[in-house]
C-alpha positions in Angstrom: 0.0 0.0 0.0 1.0 3.6 -0.4 3.5 4.4 2.3 2.5 8.1 2.4 -1.1 7.2 3.4 -1.8 8.8 6.8 -3.1 6.8 9.8 -6.9 7.0 10.0 -7.0 7.9 13.7 -10.8 8.6 13.5 -11.4 5.1 12.1 -9.2 3.6 14.8 -11.0 5.3 17.6 -14.4 4.6 16.2 -13.7 0.9 15.7 -12.4 0.4 19.2 -15.3 2.4 20.7 -17.8 0.3 18.8 -15.9 -2.9 19.8 -16.0 -2.0 23.5 -19.7 -1.1 23.4 -20.6 -4.3 21.6 -18.5 -6.5 23.9 -20.0 -5.1 27.0 -23.3 -6.8 26.1 -21.8 -10.3 26.4 -20.6 -10.0 30.0 -21.9 -8.6 33.2 -18.3 -7.2 33.9 -16.8 -4.4 31.8 -15.0 -6.3 29.1 -12.1 -3.8 29.1 -11.2 -4.9 32.6 -11.1 -8.6 31.7 -7.8 -10.5 31.1 -7.3 -11.9 27.6 -7.6 -15.5 29.0 -10.9 -14.7 30.6 -12.1 -13.3 27.2 -11.0 -16.5 25.4 -13.3 -18.3 27.8 -16.2 -15.9 27.1 -15.6 -16.3 23.3 -15.6 -20.1 23.6 -18.8 -20.1 25.6 -20.5 -17.8 23.1 -19.8 -20.1 20.1 -22.5 -22.1 18.6 -21.9 -25.8 17.9 -21.3 -25.2 14.2 -18.8 -22.4 14.9 -16.9 -24.7 17.3 -16.6 -27.4 14.6 -14.8 -24.9 12.4 -12.5 -23.0 14.8 -12.0 -25.2 17.9 -9.6 -28.1 18.1 -8.0 -30.6 20.5 -4.9 -29.3 22.3 -2.6 -31.5 20.2 -4.5 -31.3 16.9 -2.3 -32.3 14.0 -2.7 -30.7 10.6 -1.8 -32.8 7.5 0.4 -30.0 6.1 1.4 -27.9 9.1 1.9 -30.5 11.8 1.0 -29.5 15.3 -1.3 -26.7 14.3 -1.3 -24.9 17.6 2.5 -24.1 17.3 2.7 -23.3 13.6 3.9 -19.9 12.5 4.2 -18.1 9.2 4.4 -14.6 7.8 1.1 -14.7 6.0 -1.5 -17.3 6.8 -4.9 -18.0 8.2 -5.2 -20.7 10.8 -9.0 -21.2 10.0 -11.1 -20.1 7.1 -13.5 -17.7 8.8 -12.2 -14.1 8.8 -12.9 -12.2 12.0 -14.9 -9.5 10.1 -17.1 -12.1 8.3 -20.7 -12.9 9.2 -19.4 -16.1 10.7 -19.1 -14.2 13.9 -21.6 -12.1 15.7 -20.8 -8.4 16.6 -20.2 -9.3 20.2 -17.9 -12.2 19.3 -15.8 -9.9 17.0 -15.6 -7.4 19.8 -14.3 -10.0 22.2 -11.6 -11.1 19.7 -10.5 -7.5 19.3 -10.3 -7.0 23.0 -8.2 -10.2 23.3 -5.9 -8.7 20.7 -5.7 -5.4 22.7 -5.0 -7.3 25.9 -2.1 -9.1 24.4 -0.5 -5.9 23.0 0.8 -3.2 25.3 -1.6 -0.2 25.4 1.3 2.1 24.3 1.5 0.0 21.1 -2.2 -0.2 20.1 -2.1 2.7 17.7 1.0 1.5 16.0 -0.4 -2.0 15.7 -3.6 -0.6 14.2 -1.5 1.3 11.7 0.2 -1.9 10.7 -3.1 -3.7 10.3 -4.5 -0.7 8.3 -1.6 -0.8 5.9 -1.3 -4.6 5.6 -4.9 -5.8 5.7 -7.2 -2.8 5.6 -7.9 -2.8 9.3 -8.3 -5.2 12.2 -10.3 -8.4 11.4 -9.7 -8.3 7.7 -7.8 -11.3 6.4 -7.4 -12.5 10.0 -8.7 -15.6 11.7 -8.6 -17.3 15.1 -8.6 -20.8 16.4 -9.0 -22.2 20.0 -7.1 -25.3 21.1 -8.3 -27.1 24.2 -11.2 -26.0 26.3 -11.0 -22.9 28.4 -11.9 -23.7 32.0 -11.3 -27.4 31.5 -7.5 -27.6 31.4 -5.0 -26.4 28.9 -6.2 -23.9 26.2 -4.8 -21.4 23.7 -6.2 -19.0 21.2 -4.1 -18.3 18.1 -4.7 -15.1 16.0 -3.2 -15.1 12.5 -3.2 -13.0 9.4 -0.8 -11.1 7.2 2.3 -10.2 9.2 0.8 -11.5 12.4 0.8 -14.6 14.6 -0.2 -14.0 18.2 -1.1 -16.4 21.0 -3.0 -16.2 24.3 -2.4 -19.4 26.3 -2.8 -18.5 30.0 0.5 -20.3 30.6 -0.9 -23.6 29.3 2.0 -24.0 26.9 4.8 -25.0 29.2 8.4 -23.8 28.9 7.8 -21.3 26.1 7.3 -17.5 26.0 4.4 -15.9 24.1 2.6 -19.3 24.1 4.9 -20.5 21.3 6.6 -19.0 18.2 5.2 -15.7 17.1 5.5 -13.3 14.1 5.2 -9.6 13.4 5.9 -7.5 10.4 4.8 -4.4 8.4 4.9 -3.2 4.8 3.8 0.4 4.4 5.1 -0.3 0.9 6.3 -3.7 -0.3 9.8 -2.5 -1.3 10.7 0.0 1.4 13.2 2.8 1.1 16.4 2.5 3.1 15.0 4.5 5.9 11.9 2.3 6.1 9.6 5.3 6.1 6.4 4.8 8.2 7.4 1.3 9.3 6.2 1.0 12.9 8.8 -1.6 13.8 11.9 0.0 12.2 13.0 1.7 15.5 14.1 -1.7 16.7 16.6 -2.0 13.9 17.7 1.6 14.4 18.7 0.8 18.0 20.4 -2.5 17.0 22.5 -0.6 14.4 23.5 1.9 17.1 25.0 -1.0 18.9 26.9 -2.0 15.8 28.4 1.5 15.7 29.5 1.0 19.3 31.5 -2.1 18.4 35.2 -1.8 17.7 36.6 -2.8 14.3 37.3 -6.4 15.3 33.9 -6.8 16.9 32.2 -5.4 13.8 34.1 -7.8 11.7 33.0 -10.7 14.0 29.4 -9.7 14.0 29.1 -9.4 10.2 27.8 -12.4 8.3 27.8 -12.7 4.5 24.4 -14.2 3.9 21.1 -14.0 5.7 19.8 -17.4 6.7 16.4 -18.5 5.7 14.1 -16.3 7.8 11.8 -19.1 8.8 14.7 -21.1 10.3 14.2 -20.2 13.9 14.4 -23.6 15.5 16.8 -23.9 18.5 20.5 -24.8 18.1 21.1 -25.4 21.8 24.1 -24.8 23.9 26.6 -26.7 21.6 26.8 -23.6 19.4 26.3 -23.1 15.7 25.2 -19.5 16.2 26.9 -17.0 13.9 28.1 -13.6 14.7 29.6 -11.9 17.8 29.2 -13.5 21.2 27.6 -11.1 23.6 30.1 -12.3 26.2 32.7 -10.5 24.2 31.0 -7.2 24.5 31.9 -4.4 27.0 29.6 -3.4 29.8 28.2 -0.3 27.9 27.6 -2.4 24.8 25.7 -5.0 26.8 23.7 -2.2 28.4 22.7 -1.0 25.0 21.8 -4.5 23.9 19.6 -4.8 26.9 17.8 -1.7 25.7 17.3 -3.3 22.3 15.8 -6.4 23.9 13.5 -4.1 25.8 12.3 -2.5 22.6 11.8 -6.0 21.1 9.5 -7.1 23.9 7.8 -3.8 25.0 5.0 -4.3 22.4 3.5 -7.1 24.5 1.7 -7.2 27.8 3.8 -7.2 30.9 3.3 -10.9 31.8 4.6 -12.0 28.3 7.6 -9.7 28.6 8.5 -11.1 32.0 8.0 -14.7 30.8 10.4 -14.1 27.8 13.0 -12.6 30.2 12.7 -15.5 32.6 13.2 -17.9 29.7 16.3 -16.0 28.6 17.7 -15.9 32.1 17.2 -19.6 32.6 19.3 -20.4 29.5 22.1 -18.2 30.8 21.0 -14.7 29.8 22.4 -12.5 27.0 25.9 -13.7 27.6 24.9 -17.0 26.0 23.6 -15.3 22.9 25.3 -14.2 19.6 24.4 -11.1 17.6 24.7 -11.2 13.8 24.3 -8.5 11.2 23.9 -9.6 7.6 25.7 -7.9 4.8 23.5 -9.0 1.9 20.2 -7.3 1.2 21.5 -4.0 2.5 18.9 -1.5 1.3 20.6 1.6 -0.1 24.1 0.0 0.5 24.4 2.4 3.4 25.9 0.1 6.0 22.7 0.2 8.1 22.1 -3.5 8.4 18.4 -4.3 7.5 18.7 -7.9 8.5 20.0 -9.0 11.9 19.5 -11.7 14.5 19.9 -12.2 18.2 20.2 -15.9 19.0 20.9 -18.1 22.1 20.5 -21.7 23.0 16.7 -21.4 23.0 16.2 -17.8 22.1 15.8 -16.6 18.5 14.7 -13.1 17.4 15.3 -12.9 13.7 14.8 -9.5 12.1 14.5 -9.2 8.3 14.2 -5.7 7.0 14.5 -6.2 3.3 12.3 -5.7 1.3 10.1 -4.9 4.3 10.0 -5.9 7.9 9.5 -9.6 8.9 10.3 -10.6 12.4 10.3 -14.2 13.7 10.4 -15.0 17.4 10.9 -18.3 19.2 11.7 -18.3 22.9 11.8 -21.1 25.4 13.5 -21.9 28.7 15.5 -24.8 27.3 16.6 -25.9 23.8 14.8 -29.3 24.1 11.4 -27.7 23.8 9.7 -28.7 20.6 8.0 -26.0 18.6 6.7 -26.0 15.1 9.1 -23.4 13.9 
């Protein structure tokens, strides 16, 4: 879409206001005060039998093409056929789904995420779908929200040993082939801060951090503690460099609700912290040939945050508390 298109703030405010008003009719409690997991239960209980047949699955449901469907991740996919904005859902059900989304995302990031959705899909609920695994209130359960440039999960800590409920994805394309400054991309500030760290490195560190070719972006399975990660070991960084890297990690996780941020940091700490990670900048696909590295990756034994900025932003995330955790990534 045209990268110069302004954000339709009025449409954003109107849509969220309508969603909140509609959702309040399905619960005696104000829906805005309900946790996302509670809302998943409300959504599940509101579904008719025919709806459940199409979007509800057993916890370990296997898809013929995607394997364990609950943990699958991709840059542009729909986990079920019914779009959120279709007449498959009632107004109140659509409102609940939107409030689940807003509960997963930090309030400070709502407007930027709605900008991404406007640019990439024409707004929330378009080209997006959900699925529920397990049964809320009866054991393990997880809701998965998918669409173009989005895979998000709400699991109530049902998925053991992993952050964010499993592998997630985010991205943005204000235009498909972005300019070197990534104008209007809501996630580009993360790469700006990562590149500031690159400038803080001495010449040998820069050389060690640079890798000739970007790996396949979908390749975010864990390599474990035996190594195999490319780039510069964080353990070789100075204290001020590590401090800046911690700032970068904060930017990567700040988009999500506090509980998910904390869970991701707990997983990272359990595997040895940032000192067990490597940071790579990739020399190929350098938009504008300006030495501002569009593609980069922070990777540890069971921590992968792969940032691909060319031709537009794709980010793949896979975080667990040990490398033996099996995820469909």
